[in-house]
C-alpha positions as CSV (number, residue, x, y, z in Angstrom):
1,M,28.9,-37.2,10.0
2,R,25.6,-38.6,11.3
3,E,22.9,-40.6,9.5
4,G,22.5,-39.4,5.9
5,F,19.4,-38.2,4.1
6,F,16.4,-40.4,3.7
7,R,15.5,-40.7,0.0
8,A,15.0,-37.2,-1.3
9,V,11.4,-37.1,-2.5
10,S,10.3,-35.2,-5.5
11,T,8.6,-31.9,-5.2
12,A,5.3,-33.5,-6.3
13,E,5.7,-36.2,-3.6
14,F,6.4,-33.5,-1.0
15,T,3.3,-31.6,-2.0
16,K,1.3,-34.8,-1.8
17,L,2.5,-35.2,1.8
18,L,1.5,-31.6,2.6
19,R,-2.1,-32.4,1.4
20,T,-2.4,-35.0,4.2
21,F,-2.9,-32.2,6.8
22,A,-6.5,-31.3,7.2
23,P,-7.7,-27.7,6.9
24,L,-8.3,-25.9,10.1
25,P,-11.8,-25.7,11.6
26,A,-14.1,-22.8,10.5
27,E,-14.9,-19.8,12.5
28,T,-17.6,-17.1,12.1
29,V,-16.2,-13.6,11.4
30,A,-17.8,-10.2,10.9
31,L,-18.1,-9.3,7.3
32,D,-15.7,-6.3,7.5
33,A,-12.9,-8.6,8.8
34,V,-13.0,-11.4,6.2
35,R,-10.8,-9.9,3.4
36,G,-8.3,-12.5,2.3
37,R,-10.0,-15.3,4.2
38,F,-11.5,-18.5,2.5
39,L,-15.1,-19.5,2.7
40,A,-15.8,-22.5,4.8
41,G,-18.9,-23.5,2.9
42,D,-21.0,-22.7,-0.1
43,V,-23.0,-19.5,0.0
44,F,-26.6,-19.6,-1.4
45,A,-28.7,-16.6,-2.3
46,G,-31.7,-16.3,0.0
47,E,-33.4,-13.8,-2.3
48,N,-33.3,-12.5,-5.8
49,L,-30.7,-9.8,-6.5
50,P,-31.9,-7.4,-7.6
51,P,-35.4,-8.2,-6.3
52,A,-37.0,-6.7,-9.5
53,G,-35.9,-5.2,-12.8
54,R,-33.8,-2.0,-12.3
55,A,-32.6,0.7,-14.6
56,A,-28.9,0.8,-15.4
57,M,-29.2,4.2,-17.0
58,D,-31.1,7.4,-16.6
59,G,-33.9,7.6,-19.2
60,Y,-37.3,6.1,-19.9
61,A,-38.6,2.7,-19.2
62,V,-40.4,1.3,-22.2
63,R,-41.7,-1.8,-23.9
64,A,-38.8,-2.4,-26.4
65,A,-41.2,-3.3,-29.2
66,E,-42.7,0.2,-29.0
67,A,-39.4,1.8,-29.8
68,F,-38.6,-0.5,-32.7
69,G,-37.3,1.3,-35.7
70,A,-36.9,4.7,-33.9
71,T,-34.3,7.0,-35.5
72,E,-33.3,10.6,-35.5
73,N,-35.3,11.2,-38.7
74,S,-38.1,8.9,-37.8
75,P,-38.6,8.9,-34.0
76,S,-41.2,7.1,-32.0
77,Y,-43.5,9.0,-29.6
78,L,-44.8,7.7,-26.3
79,D,-46.9,9.4,-23.6
80,L,-45.4,9.7,-20.2
81,A,-47.2,7.5,-17.7
82,M,-45.3,8.2,-14.5
83,D,-42.1,9.3,-12.9
84,I,-40.4,6.6,-10.8
85,P,-38.3,7.7,-7.9
86,I,-35.4,5.5,-6.7
87,G,-36.1,3.1,-3.9
88,V,-39.8,2.5,-4.7
89,I,-41.2,-0.4,-6.6
90,P,-44.0,0.9,-8.9
91,D,-47.4,-0.3,-7.8
92,Q,-48.9,0.0,-11.3
93,P,-47.9,-1.7,-14.6
94,L,-46.8,0.4,-17.6
95,P,-49.7,0.9,-19.9
96,P,-49.3,0.1,-23.6
97,G,-48.0,3.0,-25.7
98,R,-46.6,4.8,-22.7
99,C,-43.2,5.2,-21.0
100,A,-41.9,6.0,-17.5
101,R,-39.2,8.5,-16.6
102,I,-36.6,6.6,-14.5
103,V,-33.2,7.2,-12.9
104,T,-30.3,4.7,-12.5
105,G,-31.0,2.2,-9.9
106,A,-34.8,2.7,-9.8
107,F,-37.2,-0.3,-10.3
108,L,-38.9,-0.8,-13.6
109,P,-42.7,-1.0,-13.7
110,E,-44.3,-4.3,-14.7
111,G,-44.5,-4.5,-18.5
112,A,-41.3,-2.5,-19.2
113,D,-38.4,-4.5,-20.5
114,A,-35.8,-1.9,-21.5
115,V,-34.6,1.6,-20.8
116,V,-33.9,4.2,-23.5
117,M,-31.0,6.4,-22.4
118,V,-32.1,10.0,-21.8
119,E,-29.5,11.2,-24.4
120,Y,-31.7,9.6,-27.1
121,T,-35.0,11.2,-26.0
122,E,-36.6,14.6,-25.8
123,D,-39.4,15.8,-23.6
124,L,-41.7,17.7,-25.9
125,G,-43.9,18.9,-23.1
126,A,-47.5,18.0,-22.3
127,G,-46.4,14.4,-21.5
128,A,-45.1,13.6,-24.9
129,I,-41.7,11.9,-25.1
130,E,-39.7,11.6,-28.4
131,I,-37.6,8.4,-28.7
132,R,-34.9,8.7,-31.3
133,R,-33.2,5.3,-30.9
134,P,-34.4,1.7,-30.7
135,V,-33.6,-0.6,-27.8
136,A,-33.5,-4.4,-27.5
137,P,-35.4,-6.2,-24.7
138,G,-33.2,-6.1,-21.5
139,E,-31.1,-3.2,-22.8
140,N,-29.9,-0.7,-20.1
141,M,-31.5,-2.6,-17.3
142,L,-30.9,-5.4,-14.8
143,F,-33.4,-8.3,-14.6
144,A,-34.8,-9.6,-11.3
145,G,-32.3,-12.2,-10.0
146,E,-29.7,-11.4,-12.7
147,D,-27.0,-10.9,-10.1
148,A,-28.2,-13.7,-7.9
149,A,-31.2,-15.9,-8.1
150,M,-32.9,-17.2,-5.0
151,G,-31.4,-20.6,-4.1
152,Q,-28.4,-20.2,-6.4
153,C,-24.9,-21.0,-5.2
154,I,-23.2,-17.7,-5.4
155,L,-19.8,-18.4,-3.8
156,A,-18.3,-21.8,-3.5
157,A,-16.5,-23.2,-0.4
158,G,-12.8,-22.3,-0.6
159,T,-13.3,-19.0,-2.4
160,K,-10.9,-16.3,-1.4
161,L,-12.8,-13.3,-0.2
162,R,-11.7,-10.2,-2.1
163,P,-13.5,-6.8,-2.0
164,Q,-15.9,-7.9,-4.8
165,E,-17.0,-11.1,-3.0
166,I,-17.4,-9.1,0.2
167,G,-19.7,-6.7,-1.8
168,M,-21.9,-9.7,-2.9
169,L,-22.1,-11.0,0.6
170,A,-23.2,-7.5,1.8
171,A,-25.8,-7.3,-1.0
172,L,-27.2,-10.6,0.2
173,G,-27.4,-9.4,3.8
174,Q,-24.6,-11.6,5.1
175,T,-23.1,-9.6,8.0
176,T,-21.1,-12.6,9.4
177,V,-19.3,-15.3,7.4
178,A,-18.0,-18.8,8.1
179,V,-14.4,-18.9,7.0
180,G,-11.3,-21.0,7.6
181,R,-9.3,-20.0,10.6
182,R,-6.1,-18.1,10.1
183,P,-3.2,-20.5,10.8
184,S,-0.9,-19.6,13.7
185,V,2.7,-20.3,12.9
186,A,5.6,-20.8,15.3
187,V,8.9,-19.5,13.8
188,L,12.1,-20.9,15.4
189,S,15.7,-20.3,14.4
190,T,18.4,-22.6,15.7
191,G,22.2,-22.2,15.9
192,D,24.9,-21.4,18.4
193,E,26.2,-18.8,16.0
194,L,23.0,-16.8,15.9
195,V,22.4,-13.6,17.9
196,P,19.4,-11.3,17.7
197,A,19.3,-8.6,15.0
198,S,19.7,-6.0,17.6
199,A,23.0,-7.4,18.9
200,T,26.6,-6.8,17.8
201,P,28.0,-10.1,16.7
202,R,31.3,-11.3,18.2
203,P,33.8,-13.2,16.0
204,G,32.1,-16.4,14.8
205,Q,28.5,-15.0,15.3
206,I,26.0,-13.8,12.8
207,R,22.7,-11.9,13.2
208,D,19.5,-13.9,13.0
209,V,17.8,-13.4,9.6
210,N,15.4,-16.3,9.2
211,T,13.2,-15.4,12.1
212,H,12.4,-12.1,10.5
213,T,12.2,-13.2,6.8
214,L,10.0,-16.2,7.6
215,S,7.7,-14.2,9.9
216,A,7.3,-11.7,7.1
217,M,6.5,-14.4,4.6
218,V,4.0,-16.0,7.0
219,A,2.2,-12.6,7.4
220,A,2.2,-12.1,3.6
221,A,0.4,-15.4,3.3
222,G,-2.3,-14.2,5.6
223,A,-1.3,-16.2,8.6
224,E,-0.2,-15.2,12.1
225,A,3.5,-15.5,12.9
226,H,4.8,-16.0,16.4
227,A,8.6,-15.7,16.7
228,F,10.3,-17.8,19.4
229,P,13.6,-16.9,21.1
230,L,16.7,-18.3,19.4
231,V,17.4,-21.9,20.1
232,P,21.0,-23.1,20.7
233,D,22.4,-26.2,19.0
234,D,21.6,-28.8,21.6
235,L,19.1,-31.6,21.6
236,P,17.3,-30.8,24.8
237,G,16.8,-27.1,23.9
238,I,15.5,-27.9,20.4
239,T,13.2,-30.6,21.7
240,A,11.7,-28.3,24.3
241,A,11.2,-25.5,21.9
242,L,9.6,-27.8,19.3
243,A,7.3,-29.3,21.9
244,D,6.1,-25.8,23.1
245,A,5.7,-24.5,19.5
246,A,3.8,-27.5,18.1
247,A,1.5,-27.7,21.1
248,A,0.2,-24.1,20.6
249,H,0.5,-23.6,16.8
250,D,-1.0,-25.0,13.6
251,L,2.4,-25.0,11.8
252,T,5.9,-24.9,13.1
253,L,8.8,-23.6,11.0
254,L,12.2,-24.5,12.3
255,S,15.2,-23.2,10.4
256,G,18.7,-24.8,10.8
257,G,19.5,-28.2,12.1
258,S,17.8,-30.1,9.2
259,S,21.0,-31.3,7.4
260,V,23.2,-34.2,8.4
261,G,26.0,-32.5,10.3
262,A,27.1,-33.5,13.8
263,R,25.2,-30.6,15.3
264,D,22.0,-30.9,13.3
265,F,19.5,-32.1,15.9
266,T,16.0,-31.4,14.4
267,L,15.4,-34.9,13.3
268,D,16.4,-36.4,16.6
269,A,14.2,-33.9,18.5
270,L,11.2,-34.7,16.3
271,R,11.7,-38.5,16.8
272,G,12.1,-38.0,20.5
273,L,8.7,-36.2,20.6
274,G,7.1,-39.1,18.7
275,A,6.7,-37.3,15.4
276,D,6.1,-39.1,12.2
277,I,8.9,-38.1,9.8
278,L,7.2,-37.9,6.4
279,A,10.2,-36.6,4.4
280,H,13.8,-35.8,5.0
281,G,15.2,-34.4,1.9
282,V,13.4,-33.0,-1.2
283,A,14.7,-32.9,-4.7
284,I,14.8,-29.1,-5.0
285,S,17.6,-26.6,-5.2
286,P,18.1,-24.7,-3.1
287,G,16.4,-26.5,-0.1
288,K,17.3,-30.1,-0.4
289,P,17.7,-30.7,3.4
290,T,14.0,-29.9,4.1
291,I,12.2,-32.0,6.7
292,L,8.4,-32.6,6.9
293,A,7.0,-34.2,10.0
294,N,3.6,-34.8,11.6
295,L,3.8,-34.0,15.3
296,A,0.5,-34.8,17.0
297,G,-1.4,-34.1,13.8
298,R,0.2,-30.8,13.1
299,P,2.9,-30.1,10.4
300,V,6.4,-29.2,11.3
301,I,8.7,-28.1,8.5
302,G,12.5,-28.2,9.2
303,L,14.0,-25.6,6.9
304,P,17.6,-25.2,5.9
305,G,19.4,-22.6,7.8
306,Q,20.8,-20.9,4.7
307,V,18.8,-17.8,4.1
308,T,18.0,-18.2,0.4
309,S,17.2,-21.9,0.8
310,A,14.7,-21.2,3.6
311,Q,12.9,-18.5,1.7
312,V,12.7,-20.5,-1.5
313,V,11.3,-23.5,0.4
314,M,8.8,-21.3,2.2
315,A,7.6,-19.8,-1.1
316,V,7.3,-23.1,-2.9
317,F,5.9,-25.2,-0.1
318,G,5.1,-23.1,3.0
319,A,2.8,-20.5,1.4
320,P,0.5,-23.1,-0.3
321,L,0.4,-25.1,2.9
322,L,-0.8,-22.1,4.8
323,A,-3.5,-21.4,2.2
324,H,-4.6,-25.0,2.4
325,L,-4.8,-24.9,6.2
326,A,-6.8,-21.7,5.9
327,G,-9.4,-23.3,3.7
328,D,-8.2,-22.7,0.2
329,V,-9.4,-25.9,-1.6
330,A,-7.2,-25.1,-4.6
331,A,-4.1,-24.1,-2.8
332,F,-1.9,-26.9,-4.2
333,D,-3.6,-27.0,-7.7
334,R,-3.8,-23.3,-8.7
335,P,-1.1,-22.5,-11.2
336,V,1.6,-20.1,-9.9
337,R,1.3,-16.7,-11.4
338,T,4.2,-16.1,-13.8
339,F,5.0,-13.9,-16.7
340,P,7.1,-14.6,-19.8
341,A,10.7,-13.5,-20.3
342,I,13.7,-14.6,-22.5
343,L,16.6,-16.3,-20.7
344,S,19.8,-14.3,-21.4
345,R,22.2,-17.2,-21.3
346,N,22.5,-20.9,-20.8
347,V,21.8,-22.2,-17.3
348,A,23.0,-25.7,-16.3
349,S,21.0,-27.9,-13.9
350,K,21.5,-31.3,-12.3
351,Q,19.1,-33.9,-13.4
352,G,17.0,-35.4,-10.6
353,R,16.3,-32.1,-8.8
354,E,14.0,-29.2,-9.5
355,D,16.1,-26.0,-9.7
356,H,14.7,-22.7,-8.7
357,V,17.0,-20.1,-10.3
358,R,16.9,-16.5,-9.3
359,V,16.7,-14.1,-12.2
360,R,17.0,-10.3,-12.7
361,L,14.8,-8.8,-15.4
362,E,16.0,-6.3,-18.0
363,Q,13.1,-4.5,-19.6
364,R,13.1,-4.0,-23.4
365,P,10.6,-1.8,-25.1
366,G,8.4,-3.8,-27.5
367,Q,10.0,-7.1,-26.5
368,L,9.8,-9.6,-23.7
369,P,12.2,-8.7,-20.9
370,L,15.5,-10.5,-20.6
371,A,15.9,-12.8,-17.6
372,H,19.5,-12.7,-16.3
373,P,20.4,-15.6,-13.9
374,V,21.6,-14.4,-10.5
375,L,23.8,-17.2,-9.4
376,G,25.3,-17.5,-5.9
377,K,25.6,-19.5,-2.8
378,S,22.4,-20.1,-0.8
379,G,23.9,-18.4,2.2
380,L,24.1,-15.1,0.4
381,L,21.3,-12.5,0.9
382,K,22.2,-10.4,-2.1
383,T,21.1,-13.0,-4.7
384,L,17.5,-12.5,-3.5
385,L,17.9,-8.7,-3.3
386,L,19.1,-8.6,-6.9
387,A,16.5,-11.0,-8.2
388,D,13.0,-10.1,-9.5
389,G,11.8,-13.6,-9.7
390,L,12.4,-17.3,-10.0
391,I,12.4,-19.7,-13.0
392,V,12.0,-23.4,-12.5
393,I,14.1,-26.0,-14.3
394,P,12.3,-29.3,-14.1
395,A,14.1,-32.3,-12.6
396,D,14.3,-34.2,-15.9
397,L,16.3,-31.5,-17.7
398,E,20.0,-30.7,-17.5
399,G,19.4,-27.0,-17.9
400,Y,17.9,-24.3,-20.2
401,A,19.5,-22.8,-23.3
402,G,19.8,-19.1,-23.5
403,G,17.3,-17.5,-25.8
404,R,14.4,-19.7,-24.8
405,E,11.2,-18.3,-23.3
406,V,10.8,-18.9,-19.6
407,A,8.1,-18.4,-17.0
408,V,9.2,-16.0,-14.2
409,R,7.6,-16.3,-10.8
410,P,7.8,-12.9,-9.1
411,I,9.4,-12.8,-5.6
């Protein structure tokens, strides 16, 4: 055996170390290509949106006070002053005692402060309009600047751009947007026993899984994965691959070689390249042998070679790091989305480490689902295939009792 672990840091300490890496520089991207990206700076409205009051319903623009008390049995009567087509701002105000026929989206004339829906009116002919329902000021209309007022901060830096944010940017005339750059990620798998997925393994060999699963997780996080050829278990090979990967990528993920066995060379390779080893060991299960290093200002994560361990560590630490690098200012602070379930039986845990337990859900009509623990070794693929999510047992507990409500993180 070689040198043992450094002190296994807590998951909170490990996350704090991840925060030390600065987000990537911004780039300007066409509006139609920014979905899923993070704003690099605040966006301010350069105009009122809408620029003037607009109808939200087909009907008649009125002064609300002039329809006060109108009912089916005691309607109000207003003379029709004008028809307002869509896309034209009326050049005359609405005279007192009169109304304007209007369609959804058209601009209200000056003086009008509400729209009576056409269903509650009747055109009596000769310009007389019967109003059978009152309206409050502002009803069935949008005020000038109600969506966005000139000078208002509409979207804050770090906002993830969904279709709805993209729609607001389009409405404000923003055809290009400054966003955080997508991280480029090098994915390396090490091990003399590994062969490509396309190969037929000989005795003692196994097909490479981590390159494919980690690349898929990187892509799901909105980053760009670049898979490297398999790296054998030798110090010069791992050192050369790490040097090439880190020089050209924002994050390097290297699976295997992070433990303390005689053929685990990741730590030595990083030291030989002058990397600052920030952590070697984290109090999490599965995934304790994880390494975090700073190589020339860029993060390198040495993941366990066991397939389940690598995927759990990537979900817990790798995905938030990628979001942080891409400009998500809340990447490490946003609560993980979970849903409640009832644990089906007792689950033991070792104090001092945070356990991420795979669970399978059993739906129950009218009740919270049952969460059945899926226990198994971290080298087994089927535990993740059978699981619907993860539950977290904090490091200060010795387990959870069956029957308690737990928060399930989907996977």
